N, C-alpha and C positions, 0 to 999 in steps of 0.2 A: 900837201893834204894826204896823197896816196901814200907817201913815205911814212908818214905818222900813223896812217890806218895799218900798214904793213907791219911796222914796229908794236903796235898795240896788239895786233893780232899774235905776233910771236911771243910777246909777254905773256897772252893769255894763254897761249898753248903750254909754255913753259910752266906756268903756275899749275897747269891741270896736266901736266907730263904723265903723271900715273894713270890717270884715265885714258890719255891718248894712246899710251903703249898697250894698256889692257884692252882698249877697244880693237884696235888693229890686230893685235895678235889673237883674239877671240874670233874675229871675222876670219882671219887668215886660216885657223885651224877649221873651221866649218868649211871654207871653200875647198882646204885639201881634202878632207873627207870626203866631201861630194865628188871632187875630180876623180879620186882614186877609185871610188866605187862605181862611177861612171864608166870608167875605163875597164873595170872587171866585168861589166856586162857584156862585154864581146866573148867572154867565155861562157857559154850558155849550160852551166851545170851548178847545182846547189845554189839556185837563186834565193831560196828562202833562207838559207845559211847566210849568205852575203848580206842580204837586206836586214836579217836580225842583227848582224854585228854592226851594220852601219847604224841602226835605230839604237843599239845599245851605248854606242859612243855618243850618238846625237842627245841621249836622255842623260847620258854623264854630264855632257856640256850644260844642259838645261840645269841640272842640280847645282854645277858650278856657278851658273847665273843666277840662281835663286840666293845661293849663300853670298854672292857679291850684292845682290839687292839688299839682303839683311845687314851687309857691312855698311852700305851707304845710308840706310834708314837709321840704323844705330849712331852712325856717326853724325847725320844731321839732328838726331835727337840730343846728344851730347852738346853739340854746338849751340842748340837752342835752349840749353839749360836743364834740359830732362834727362836725369841719370838713370832712370829706370830703362832695362833693355826690354827688348821684344820677348814676352814670355815664351817658354821653351815649348809649351804645348801648342800655341799658335804656328810656331815654326813647324813643328812635326805634321800639323794637319796639312800646310802647304807641300811639304816635302812628300807627305803621304798622297797626295792627289797626283803627282808625277810618278810615284811608284806604282800606284794603281793603273795609271794610263799605260805605263810601261808593261805591266804585267798582262793588260788587256791585249795590248799591240802585239806582245810575244805570242800569245795564244791565237789570235787572229791571224798572225803571219803564216804559222805552221798548220793552220786549219783551212786556210783560203784555198779556192779551187779555181780552175780555170773558167768554169761556168759562172763564177760569183762576178758578174759584170753589171750589177745593179748600181744605178747612179750613187747611193750612199750605202753600201755594205758596212758591215761591222767593221771588217778591215779597214776599208777607206775612211771611215769615221775616225778610227784610232790613228790613222796615218796623218790625216788632218789636224788631229788633236795634238800630235808631235810637232807638227810645222807650226801650229799656233802657239805652242809653249817655248819653241826656238825663237819664234818672232818676238814673243813676250820679253824674254831674257835679254834678246839683243837690244831692246829699247834701253836698259839700264847701261848698257856698254856705249856711253855716248860722251862728247865733251863739247863745251861752248866754243863757237867760233866767230861770235860776233861781241866786239869789245863793248862792255856796258849792258850787256844783255845775257848774262850767265844761264838763264833758263832755257835759251834757244840752243840746244844741244844736237850735234850731228851724231845720228846713228842709222843703222843699215837694215832695219826691219823690212823695208821694202824689197830688199833682194829675195827674201823668203817669198813674198806675195807674188812676184812675177814668176818665179820658179813653180809655185803651186798652180799659177795660171796655166803654164806652158805644159805641166805634167796631168792636170786634172781637168783644166776649164776655168772660165770665169766664175761659174757659180761657187766653185770649192774655194777659188781665191777669195771670194768675198765673204765666205764663212770663215776661213781664217783670219781675215782682217778682222771680224767682228769678234771672233772668239779670243783673238790677242787683246782687244780692248775690253772685253767682258772680264778676262781674267785678271787684268789690270786693276779693275773696279772691284771685283769680288775680293781679291786678296788684300787690297788696300782697306776695304771696308771690315773684314775679318781681323786684320791686325789693328788698325787706327780708328775704326769707325767711318760713319757716312761723310762723303764729301761731294757737294753739289758741284763745286768747281771742277773737282777731278772728273766727275760723270760727264760734264759737258766738254770738257778736254778730250775725254777719250771718244765722245760722239764725233767731234770735229775731226780728230785723227784719223777716225774710221772713215768719214767722207773724203778726207784728203788722200787716204790711200787708195780707196776704190776710184777717185778721180784720176789719180796717176795710172792705174792699171787698165782703166776703160779704153782708151785709145788702143792699146795692144790687143784687148778683147775684140775691138771693133775690126781691127785690121786683120785678126786672124780668126775670124768668125767662121768661116767656111773651110778651115784647115782640116784635111781628113787625117783619120787615126794615124797612119803611118808616113804621113807627109811632113817633111822638114820646113819649118818657118823661114821665110826669105829674110836674109840680114839686113837688107835695106828697109824692109818694112818695119823690123824691130827697131831700127836706129830711129827712123821716123816717129814711130809711134810712142816711144820712150821720151823723145825730145817734147813731142806734142803733150805727153802725159806730164812732164817737168814744168811745162808753161802754163798748163791748165791749173796745176795744183797751186803754183805760185802766185798766180792770179787770184784764185779762190781765198788763199791764206791772207793776201793783202787785204782784201775787200772784208773778209770775215773779222779780221783783226782790228780793222779801222773803224767798221759800222757795228760790231757787235762786242767783241771780246774785251777791247780797252775799255770803250765808253759805258758799257752797260754791266759787265760782269766785274771789272776791275776798278771802276770809275775812274778812268784815266784819259787825259786829252793829249792826243797825239797829232801833228799836222799831217796831212795825206802825203806830203812829199817825205817826211822821215818814216811814216809808216811803209811806204814804197821801198826806201833805201834799206831799211832794217829787215821788214818780213819778206820784202822781195829778194834781197840778197842772200838772206838765209835759206830760203827755201830753193832758190836756184842753186846753192851751192850743194844742199843736202840732197835734193832730188837729182840734181845733175850728176853728183857723185854715184849715186846708185845707177843711174843711167849708163855711166862710164863702165861701171862693173858688170852690168847686165851685159851690155855689148861685147865687152872681153870675154865673158864667160859662158853665156847660155848654150852656146854650141858645144862646149865641152861637157855641160851638165845636162844636155837634153836627152841623154840616154838614160838617165835615172827614171824617166817616164817610163821606160819598158822595164827596170829593175822592180819598180813599184807596183806594176800591172799584173793582175792574176793571169791575164792571157798569155803571160809568158814563163809560168812555172815549169820548171823541169825537176823531178825528183832524182 
């Protein structure tokens, strides 16, 4: 049985090899950018220039991610028999949003001051917007991992949510989770029209994402500004987040999503196997990445903070 499952998984990954490679490469590039600039923080000079370069590289990745999204959607349209491509004007509007965000972020970066420590200054809002854009495109870089369920795709947007929590706090991480899903709904609506199912899916994705980061927020609730998080607490809290999210998604799919929205009947045992294993793998891999990387990326908290500006 397990051999058959493993064989089916290999066939599934082979069939989606392009998506697997693109996903891993895209995530690797983001991680490399973050690691490099986190290490540059040790040189306390021209921080604004450094963060501007990092933001420029990240916005380029976002725009490439948007282009990949258009590619996927047009491919889906062709496969469904619709030959009409996405109108150029609609594409321009989506690109225009991210260019406007980048322009606002650039201005806010060079005008930020050490005294700008409000909870949600213009600078901080634009940074959170960039992180939401990054998480938004990361959701398109994914691939199926459960044979027979191609819509269950592994993606790594959860990595951004945890990093934002560590850099800016729980409230900011919740905002990024919300913005990520709002962007998904707005852009899909502007391109293809309204979709109730999509809206519900994004709401559930938001709840699941918050459920994952909540244990981390609780464990580090009293963490001081310049205090380093404890590695053991990070491991335990992210594992708890994985288990909580897994249980939530099992019951949501079994009691609400499948019978009410999709009008499908699935035995509880099958729901546990399918959605339990998927969410365990998906959030489990995010947990592995977080625990391998967060100490290397934590310094970006200081790079993004106005308190550490040097001219």
